[in-house]
C-alpha positions as CSV (number, residue, x, y, z in Angstrom):
1,M,0.1,0.1,-0.2
2,W,1.3,3.3,-1.1
3,N,1.8,6.2,1.5
4,Y,0.2,9.5,0.5
5,S,0.9,12.9,2.1
6,E,-2.0,14.7,3.8
7,K,-1.9,17.3,0.7
8,V,-2.4,14.4,-1.7
9,M,-5.2,12.9,0.2
10,D,-6.8,16.7,0.6
11,H,-6.8,17.4,-3.3
12,Y,-8.1,14.0,-4.2
13,R,-11.1,14.2,-1.7
14,N,-11.8,18.0,-2.2
15,P,-10.4,18.3,-5.8
16,R,-10.3,22.1,-6.9
17,N,-11.4,23.5,-10.2
18,V,-13.0,20.4,-11.7
19,G,-14.9,21.1,-14.8
20,T,-14.7,23.1,-18.3
21,I,-14.3,26.7,-19.3
22,E,-16.5,28.2,-21.8
23,N,-14.8,29.5,-24.6
24,P,-11.3,28.6,-23.2
25,S,-8.0,30.5,-24.3
26,A,-6.3,27.3,-24.8
27,V,-6.9,23.3,-24.1
28,G,-4.5,20.7,-23.3
29,T,-4.9,16.9,-23.3
30,T,-2.6,14.1,-22.5
31,G,-2.9,10.3,-22.1
32,N,-5.9,8.2,-23.0
33,I,-8.6,6.4,-21.5
34,S,-7.5,2.9,-22.8
35,C,-4.0,3.4,-21.3
36,G,-5.7,4.2,-17.6
37,D,-5.1,7.9,-17.3
38,S,-6.2,10.7,-19.4
39,L,-6.2,14.6,-18.7
40,T,-7.7,17.7,-20.2
41,L,-6.7,21.0,-18.8
42,Y,-8.6,24.3,-20.0
43,L,-7.1,27.8,-19.5
44,K,-8.6,31.3,-19.6
45,I,-5.6,33.8,-20.5
46,D,-6.3,37.5,-20.5
47,E,-5.0,40.4,-23.0
48,N,-2.1,40.6,-20.5
49,G,-0.9,36.6,-20.7
50,L,-2.0,36.2,-17.3
51,V,-3.9,32.7,-16.5
52,T,-7.2,34.2,-14.9
53,D,-8.8,30.4,-14.5
54,A,-8.0,27.0,-15.2
55,K,-10.1,23.8,-14.6
56,F,-9.5,20.2,-15.6
57,Q,-11.1,16.8,-16.3
58,T,-9.4,13.6,-15.8
59,F,-9.7,9.9,-15.6
60,G,-7.5,8.1,-13.5
61,C,-6.4,7.4,-9.9
62,G,-6.2,9.5,-6.9
63,S,-2.7,10.7,-7.6
64,A,-3.9,11.9,-11.0
65,V,-6.5,13.9,-9.5
66,A,-4.8,15.6,-6.8
67,S,-1.7,16.3,-9.3
68,S,-4.7,18.0,-11.7
69,S,-5.9,19.8,-8.8
70,I,-2.8,21.3,-7.4
71,L,-1.5,22.2,-11.0
72,T,-4.5,24.4,-11.4
73,E,-4.0,26.5,-8.2
74,M,-0.4,26.6,-9.0
75,I,-1.0,28.2,-12.4
76,I,-3.9,30.6,-11.6
77,G,-2.9,34.2,-11.4
78,K,0.6,33.5,-13.0
79,T,1.7,34.8,-16.3
80,I,2.5,32.4,-19.2
81,E,6.4,33.2,-18.6
82,E,5.9,31.9,-15.1
83,V,3.8,29.0,-16.1
84,Q,6.3,27.8,-18.6
85,K,8.8,27.2,-15.8
86,I,6.5,24.9,-13.9
87,T,8.1,21.2,-13.9
88,N,6.6,17.9,-12.9
89,K,9.1,18.0,-9.8
90,D,7.2,21.5,-8.7
91,I,3.9,19.4,-9.2
92,A,4.9,16.5,-6.9
93,E,6.8,18.7,-4.3
94,A,3.7,20.9,-3.9
95,L,1.8,17.6,-3.2
96,G,4.4,16.9,-0.4
97,G,5.7,14.4,-2.4
98,L,4.3,11.2,-4.5
99,P,5.3,7.5,-4.3
100,A,7.7,6.6,-7.0
101,Q,4.9,4.2,-8.7
102,K,2.9,7.4,-9.2
103,L,5.3,9.9,-10.3
104,H,3.9,9.7,-13.7
105,C,0.7,11.5,-12.6
106,S,2.8,14.7,-12.0
107,V,4.3,14.1,-15.6
108,M,0.8,14.1,-16.9
109,G,0.2,17.4,-15.6
110,K,3.3,18.8,-16.8
111,E,2.1,17.6,-20.1
112,A,-1.2,18.8,-20.4
113,L,0.0,22.2,-19.4
114,D,2.9,21.8,-22.2
115,D,0.1,21.0,-24.7
116,A,-2.5,24.0,-23.6
117,L,0.6,26.5,-23.7
118,A,1.7,25.3,-27.2
119,N,-2.1,25.4,-28.5
120,Y,-2.4,29.0,-26.9
121,L,0.9,30.2,-28.7
122,G,0.4,28.5,-31.8
123,V,3.4,26.2,-31.8
124,K,3.0,23.3,-33.8
125,P,3.6,19.6,-33.0
126,Q,6.9,18.0,-34.4
127,E,5.7,15.9,-37.2
128,D,8.8,13.7,-37.2
129,D,8.2,12.8,-33.2
130,R,7.8,9.3,-33.3
131,V,5.8,7.3,-30.7
132,I,8.7,5.3,-28.8
133,C,6.2,3.7,-26.6
134,K,3.1,2.3,-28.6
135,C,1.6,0.9,-25.4
136,F,1.1,4.1,-23.7
137,D,1.6,6.5,-26.4
138,V,4.9,8.0,-25.3
139,K,6.7,10.3,-27.9
140,E,10.5,10.5,-28.1
141,S,10.6,14.2,-27.3
142,H,8.9,13.6,-24.1
143,L,10.6,10.7,-22.9
144,R,14.1,12.8,-23.7
145,Q,12.6,15.7,-21.9
146,V,11.7,13.5,-18.6
147,I,14.9,11.8,-18.7
148,K,16.9,15.1,-18.7
149,E,14.8,16.9,-16.1
150,N,14.4,14.0,-13.4
151,N,18.1,12.3,-14.3
152,L,16.3,9.1,-14.9
153,D,18.9,6.2,-15.2
154,T,17.2,3.2,-14.9
155,L,14.4,1.5,-16.7
156,E,12.2,1.5,-13.5
157,K,12.5,5.1,-13.0
158,I,11.5,5.7,-16.7
159,Q,8.5,3.5,-16.3
160,N,7.6,5.3,-13.0
161,Y,7.5,8.7,-14.7
162,T,6.2,7.9,-18.0
163,K,4.8,4.5,-17.9
164,A,7.0,3.7,-21.2
165,C,8.1,0.2,-21.7
166,S,5.5,-1.2,-18.7
167,G,3.7,-3.1,-21.3
168,C,4.9,-5.3,-24.0
169,Q,8.5,-4.1,-23.6
170,H,9.2,-4.3,-27.3
171,C,10.3,-0.7,-26.9
172,R,13.0,-1.6,-24.2
173,E,16.0,-1.6,-26.5
174,D,15.0,2.1,-28.0
175,I,14.4,3.6,-24.5
176,E,17.6,2.4,-23.2
177,K,19.4,4.0,-26.2
178,V,17.6,7.1,-25.4
179,M,18.4,7.0,-21.9
180,R,22.2,6.7,-22.8
181,E,22.2,9.4,-25.1
182,E,20.4,11.7,-22.5
183,L,22.9,10.8,-20.0
184,G,25.8,10.7,-21.9
185,I,26.4,6.9,-21.4
186,G,28.3,5.2,-24.1
187,D,26.9,2.4,-25.9
188,E,29.2,-0.2,-24.5
189,T,27.9,0.8,-21.0
190,T,25.2,-1.4,-19.6
191,V,22.4,0.5,-18.4
192,K,22.3,0.5,-14.7
193,K,19.5,-2.1,-13.5
194,E,17.7,-1.7,-10.0
195,E,17.8,-5.1,-8.6
196,K,15.4,-6.2,-6.0
197,P,16.7,-7.8,-3.0
198,L,16.8,-11.6,-3.0
199,T,14.3,-13.1,-0.6
200,K,15.7,-15.8,2.3
201,T,14.5,-18.6,0.1
202,Q,16.3,-17.1,-3.0
203,M,19.5,-16.5,-1.1
204,I,19.8,-19.9,0.6
205,L,19.3,-21.5,-2.9
206,K,21.9,-19.3,-4.6
207,V,24.3,-19.5,-1.7
208,N,24.0,-23.3,-1.6
209,K,24.5,-23.6,-5.5
210,I,27.6,-21.7,-5.1
211,L,28.8,-23.9,-2.0
212,E,28.3,-26.8,-4.1
213,N,29.7,-25.8,-7.5
214,D,32.8,-23.7,-6.6
215,I,33.6,-24.4,-2.9
216,A,33.2,-27.9,-1.7
217,E,34.6,-29.6,-4.7
218,E,37.8,-27.7,-3.6
219,L,37.5,-28.8,0.0
220,R,36.7,-32.3,-0.9
221,K,40.4,-32.9,-2.8
222,D,41.8,-32.3,1.0
223,G,39.4,-34.5,2.4
224,G,37.0,-31.7,3.7
225,D,33.9,-30.5,2.9
226,I,31.2,-27.6,3.6
227,E,27.5,-27.8,5.0
228,L,25.1,-24.8,4.6
229,V,23.5,-24.0,8.0
230,D,21.5,-20.6,7.5
231,V,21.5,-17.3,5.9
232,D,20.5,-14.3,8.0
233,D,20.6,-11.1,6.0
234,N,24.1,-11.1,4.4
235,V,25.5,-13.4,6.8
236,V,25.9,-17.1,5.8
237,Y,26.4,-19.7,8.4
238,V,28.2,-22.8,7.5
239,R,29.6,-26.0,9.1
240,L,33.0,-27.2,8.1
241,Q,33.2,-30.8,7.9
242,G,35.9,-33.7,7.3
243,H,39.4,-32.8,7.7
244,C,38.6,-29.1,7.4
245,K,36.8,-29.1,10.8
246,M,39.8,-29.9,12.7
247,C,42.1,-27.9,10.5
248,P,43.9,-25.0,12.5
249,S,43.5,-23.1,9.1
250,S,40.1,-23.3,9.1
251,T,39.5,-19.7,9.7
252,L,41.4,-18.7,6.9
253,T,39.7,-21.2,4.6
254,L,36.6,-19.6,5.8
255,K,37.5,-15.9,5.1
256,N,40.2,-16.2,2.4
257,F,38.4,-18.6,0.3
258,V,34.7,-19.6,1.0
259,E,33.7,-15.8,2.0
260,K,35.6,-14.4,-0.9
261,V,34.0,-16.7,-3.6
262,L,30.7,-15.6,-2.1
263,K,31.7,-12.0,-2.2
264,E,32.5,-12.4,-6.0
265,H,29.4,-14.4,-6.9
266,I,26.6,-12.6,-4.6
267,S,27.7,-9.3,-2.7
268,P,30.5,-7.5,-1.4
269,S,28.6,-7.2,1.7
270,I,28.4,-11.3,2.4
271,E,29.9,-12.4,5.6
272,V,30.4,-16.1,6.4
273,E,30.4,-17.3,10.1
274,Q,31.4,-21.0,11.2
275,V,29.0,-23.1,13.2
276,E,30.1,-25.9,15.5
């Protein structure tokens, strides 16, 4: 269950400026219902370039409603120049933060705002702007902008901010290429992956496999052996057997051989302790 700030809950339960504006100065849209989120933003702008009113209609989760609601409060009374400087970070911060998996809602608000301003200023969309993620209709220019503004250096972060590559994942290679280009990472560099920590069962199976395939065979050559007793976080408890059990160099065997191999294969934070 995600933890939401009081501000998010307030704007979700009591959204401000819901609805439409008759004869709006500009309208911005983003997303689509088939993807699960859709937002339309209406602006009223006076002759001095001041936003005098803003309303929205959205189809989406509570974070989408809250992001749209607070965005309207942020832009009413501001000039076009001031509104153009608002980022998705500003929207999320104004809400007291959003869960990582809901940051795309703040990006959606920024997208609708940019579309409305482009509509008002007569800026035509880029004709050659390809859709890089067809599942969620994410265009390449938008992806590049979000990666750059938020320094998104993992695929998981990109998914959280844009939903791109959260469906069929056929676009994964293209998206990782765009990420490398925007962050200045060479093609030969593997994009950083965020790995979820192993469960205790997964860790036991992995440790046991390494002990059997890479460690026990060597110990058996000298009449010794090793048995896995337990794993607690990054501490591996083992029992030496055979000649290794009585060997005066058993501590060196544990630290210089067993622990070293496990560190190389699993994590540098692994520690090995002997159980009698």
